[in-house]
C-alpha positions in Angstrom: 9.0 -29.2 12.6 8.8 -32.5 10.7 5.7 -32.9 8.7 6.0 -36.5 7.7 8.1 -39.5 8.8 11.7 -40.0 7.8 12.6 -41.8 4.6 12.2 -45.6 5.2 15.4 -46.3 3.3 17.8 -43.7 4.5 16.2 -42.6 7.7 17.0 -38.9 6.8 14.1 -36.5 6.2 14.0 -34.7 2.9 14.4 -30.9 2.6 10.6 -30.4 2.1 9.8 -32.4 5.2 10.0 -29.3 7.4 7.9 -26.2 7.7 8.9 -22.9 9.2 7.9 -22.1 12.7 7.3 -18.3 12.1 6.4 -16.5 15.4 3.0 -15.0 15.8 3.7 -11.9 17.8 1.1 -10.0 19.8 1.8 -6.5 21.1 -0.4 -4.9 23.8 0.3 -1.3 24.6 -2.8 -0.5 26.7 -2.9 2.8 28.6 0.7 3.9 28.0 -0.1 7.6 27.3 1.5 7.2 23.9 1.4 10.2 21.5 3.2 8.4 18.8 4.6 5.0 18.0 8.3 4.1 17.3 8.8 3.3 13.6 10.3 -0.1 14.5 6.8 -1.4 15.1 6.0 -1.2 11.4 8.9 -3.6 10.6 7.4 -6.5 12.8 6.4 -8.7 9.9 5.1 -11.5 12.2 2.9 -9.2 14.3 -0.7 -10.6 14.4 -2.3 -8.7 17.2 -1.7 -5.0 17.9 -3.7 -3.3 20.7 -3.2 0.5 21.1 -6.3 1.3 23.1 -6.5 3.9 25.7 -3.5 6.0 24.5 -3.3 9.6 23.2 -2.6 8.9 19.5 -3.8 11.6 17.2 -2.8 9.9 14.0 -1.9 6.4 12.8 1.1 5.9 10.5 0.3 4.8 6.9 3.2 2.3 7.4 0.7 0.1 9.2 0.2 -1.5 5.8 3.6 -3.1 6.2 2.0 -5.5 8.8 0.8 -8.0 6.3 0.1 -10.7 8.9 -1.9 -8.5 11.2 -5.1 -10.2 12.2 -6.5 -7.9 14.9 -6.1 -4.2 15.5 -7.5 -2.2 18.4 -7.2 1.6 18.3 -10.1 2.4 20.6 -10.0 5.3 23.1 -7.5 7.5 21.4 -7.7 10.9 19.7 -7.9 9.6 16.1 -9.8 11.9 13.7 -9.4 9.4 10.8 -7.6 6.2 9.8 -4.8 6.0 7.3 -6.1 4.9 3.8 -3.3 2.3 3.7 -5.1 0.3 6.4 -7.6 -0.7 3.7 -5.0 -2.9 2.1 -5.1 -5.2 5.2 -8.9 -5.5 5.1 -11.3 -7.5 3.0 -11.1 -10.7 1.1 -7.3 -10.5 0.3 -6.2 -8.9 3.6 -5.1 -10.8 6.8 -7.1 -8.7 9.3 -10.2 -10.2 10.7 -11.0 -7.8 13.6 -10.8 -4.0 13.7 -11.9 -2.1 16.9 -12.1 1.6 16.4 -14.5 3.0 18.9 -14.5 5.3 20.8 -12.5 7.9 18.8 -13.5 11.4 17.7 -13.7 10.5 14.0 -14.9 13.1 11.6 -18.2 12.4 10.0 -19.2 12.8 6.3 -22.8 13.7 6.9 -25.3 14.8 9.5 -27.6 12.1 10.7 -31.3 12.7 11.1 -34.6 10.9 11.9 -34.7 7.5 13.6 -31.0 6.8 12.8 -30.0 9.9 14.7 -32.1 9.0 17.7 -31.4 5.2 17.7 -27.7 5.8 16.8 -27.6 2.3 15.3 -28.4 0.7 12.0 -29.2 -3.0 11.5 -28.4 -4.5 8.1 -31.0 -7.0 6.7 -29.8 -10.6 6.6 -31.7 -11.9 3.7 -32.4 -10.8 0.1 -36.1 -10.0 0.6 -35.5 -7.7 3.5 -32.5 -6.1 1.8 -34.6 -5.3 -1.3 -37.3 -3.9 0.9 -34.8 -1.5 2.5 -33.4 -0.5 -0.9 -36.9 0.4 -2.1 -37.5 2.5 1.1 -34.3 4.4 0.7 -35.0 5.0 -3.0 -38.3 6.7 -2.1 -36.6 8.8 0.6 -34.0 10.0 -1.9 -36.7 11.1 -4.2 -38.8 12.8 -1.5 -38.4 16.5 -2.3 -40.3 17.4 1.0 -37.5 15.8 3.0 -34.6 17.9 4.4 -31.3 18.0 2.5 -29.6 16.1 5.4 -32.3 13.4 5.3 -32.0 12.9 1.5 -28.2 12.8 1.8 -28.4 10.2 4.6 -30.8 8.1 2.5 -28.5 8.3 -0.5 -25.5 7.0 1.5 -27.6 4.2 3.0 -29.0 3.3 -0.4 -25.5 3.0 -1.9 -24.4 0.8 1.0 -27.4 -1.5 0.8 -27.1 -1.8 -3.0 -23.5 -2.8 -2.7 -24.3 -5.4 0.0 -27.2 -6.7 -2.0 -25.0 -7.3 -5.0 -22.5 -9.2 -2.9 -25.2 -11.2 -1.2 -26.5 -12.3 -4.5 -23.0 -13.5 -5.6 -22.6 -16.0 -2.8 -24.2 -19.3 -2.2 -27.4 -19.4 -0.1 -25.6 -21.2 2.8 -22.9 -18.5 2.9 -25.3 -15.7 2.4 -27.3 -16.4 5.6 -25.2 -15.6 8.7 -25.4 -18.0 11.6 -24.4 -17.5 15.2 -20.7 -16.9 15.6 -20.2 -16.7 11.8 -19.6 -13.5 9.9 -21.7 -13.0 6.8 -19.4 -13.5 3.8 -20.9 -10.6 1.9 -19.8 -8.1 4.6 -16.1 -9.0 4.7 -15.0 -6.4 2.2 -15.1 -2.6 2.8 -17.7 -0.7 0.8 -16.7 2.7 -0.6 -19.3 5.4 -0.1 -18.1 8.9 -0.7 -15.1 11.3 -0.8 -14.3 14.9 0.2 -13.1 17.2 -2.5 -9.4 16.8 -3.3 -7.1 19.5 -1.8 -4.0 20.1 -4.0 -0.7 21.5 -2.5 2.1 23.5 -3.9 5.7 22.2 -3.9 6.2 23.5 -0.4 3.0 21.9 0.9 0.7 24.9 1.1 -2.9 24.5 -0.2 -3.6 25.9 -3.6 -7.3 26.7 -3.1 -9.6 27.8 -0.4 -11.2 24.4 -0.1 -11.0 22.8 3.4 -7.8 20.8 4.1 -9.0 17.6 5.8 -5.9 17.1 7.9 -6.2 20.7 9.2 -9.7 20.2 10.6 -9.8 21.2 14.3 -10.4 18.8 17.1 -13.9 20.1 17.5 -14.8 19.9 13.9 -16.9 16.7 13.6 -18.3 17.3 10.1 -16.1 17.0 7.0 -18.7 16.5 4.3 -18.2 13.9 1.7 -19.8 13.9 -1.8 -21.2 10.9 -3.6 -20.5 12.4 -7.0 -18.1 10.5 -9.3 -14.5 11.0 -8.2 -13.5 13.3 -11.0 -11.2 16.0 -9.5 -9.9 18.7 -11.8 -6.2 17.9 -12.2 -4.0 21.0 -12.7 -2.8 21.1 -16.3 0.9 21.1 -15.3 0.5 17.9 -13.3 3.6 15.7 -13.3 5.0 12.6 -11.5 8.5 14.3 -11.2 9.4 15.4 -7.6 10.4 19.0 -7.1 13.9 20.0 -6.0 12.5 20.9 -2.6 11.0 17.4 -2.3 14.3 15.8 -3.1 16.1 18.0 -0.6 13.5 17.2 2.1 14.1 13.4 1.5 17.8 13.9 2.1 17.0 15.8 5.3 15.0 12.9 6.5 17.9 10.5 5.9 20.2 12.6 8.0 21.0 11.3 11.5 20.6 14.9 12.7 17.1 15.3 11.1 15.5 16.2 14.5 18.1 19.0 14.9 17.9 20.6 11.5 15.2 23.1 12.3 17.5 24.6 15.1 20.5 24.6 12.8 18.8 26.7 10.1 19.4 30.4 10.2 16.7 32.6 11.8 15.8 34.1 8.4 15.3 30.8 6.6 12.4 30.9 4.2 9.1 29.4 5.5 8.9 26.8 2.7 12.3 25.5 3.8 11.3 25.3 7.4 8.1 23.5 6.5 9.9 21.0 4.4 12.3 20.2 7.2 9.5 19.8 9.7 7.7 17.5 7.3 10.8 15.5 6.8 11.2 15.0 10.5 7.5 14.0 10.9 7.7 11.6 8.0 10.8 10.0 9.5 9.0 9.7 12.9 6.1 7.9 11.1 8.5 5.4 9.6 8.4 7.0 6.2 5.6 8.0 3.8 4.6 6.1 0.6 2.2 7.4 -2.0 -1.2 5.7 -1.9 -1.3 5.3 -5.7 2.2 4.8 -7.0 3.9 3.6 -3.8 6.8 5.9 -4.2 8.4 7.4 -1.0 7.8 11.1 -0.5 7.9 13.8 2.3 5.7 16.6 1.1 2.2 15.5 0.1 0.8 17.2 -3.1 -2.8 16.2 -2.6 -5.1 14.7 0.0 -8.7 13.9 0.7 -10.9 11.8 3.0 -12.7 8.7 1.8 -15.6 7.3 3.7 -15.9 3.5 3.8 -18.2 1.0 5.5 -16.4 -1.8 7.3 -18.2 -3.7 10.0 -17.6 -7.3 9.0 -18.5 -9.3 12.1 -22.0 -8.1 12.8 -25.1 -6.9 11.1 -25.6 -4.0 13.7 -23.5 -0.9 13.3 -23.4 2.2 15.5 -23.6 5.4 13.5 -20.1 6.3 14.8 -18.6 3.5 12.9 -21.1 3.2 10.0 -18.9 5.3 7.6 -15.3 5.4 8.8 -13.0 8.2 7.5 -9.7 7.2 5.8 -7.3 10.0 4.9 -5.5 9.5 1.6 -2.4 11.4 0.3 -0.4 11.3 -2.9 3.1 12.3 -3.8 2.1 14.2 -7.0 -0.9 15.8 -8.7 -0.6 13.2 -11.5 -1.2 10.4 -9.0 -4.7 11.7 -8.3 -5.6 10.6 -11.9 -4.6 7.1 -10.8 -6.9 7.3 -7.8 -9.7 8.4 -10.2 -9.2 5.3 -12.3 -9.4 3.1 -9.1 -12.7 4.8 -8.1 -14.1 4.2 -11.6 -13.5 0.5 -11.1 -15.5 0.6 -7.9 -18.7 1.7 -9.6 
């Protein structure tokens, strides 16, 4: 498309007189009984709207972060227990996404709700500094109330952290931008707020957990509570931590590249070791997801070496939040134990 008139002397427009007409794709897959999505979707660079509501998806691929131009995502009415951590890269000030619809879904929760919040099932965020400070003072008193239940103090601690973060952002914007008007989102709510994390689960080179701590991704469909802790993210990294992939990991990557990757399990001998079978299954699953990339170093991998859930608040377009979306769970995985140290550095910068 020509942006300005032709040159008066030559009549020929210059090279910079044009702008690209990049397509803005919208994909609606409503009620298709989908259990998974084809990897080709994650290569649609010009996709702006993706609606997956009313399907049977149990997990969303981390490759969704490839959709850099995605403006709206609707994943309501599926079987999602958590969202991929990589989705956070599309949210906030620097991301393209402006609308995220997540409910209803059977998301795991990081804490038990109590009191008025449990009965009302909704929280309204104050819209001015005075009301915000009043709410902060109230939550501070509740956190220090030793007569309150443990669940009540934990709930108040999470809400205190949320309101303190929002108060800091509210104070950093101009008065005009700080006060939301009708049909306008409050600027200080546009970026996700980190609240808490579950303990980190480390895995062996074959993908089996190394401790008895709960594995977030192994939580049953009926398990709604996967507790998060607000303590500083300082996991105990095994002393032999390294960035180098194991030979089993390298072999699994090659399996995933094979055109017959979906048939490899049947081709293996009946007495094949369980670690080999698990690696082949993970390679097939990773290929079906469109590939896996470490959330810290961005290297491709097949067998995760660590995982945990992070709870974030992200309701940018309203001051009222239902408790089902108040603290959304994001599952995070890394390709090595060493990368968990990188995640710890990121969390330190959030404080």
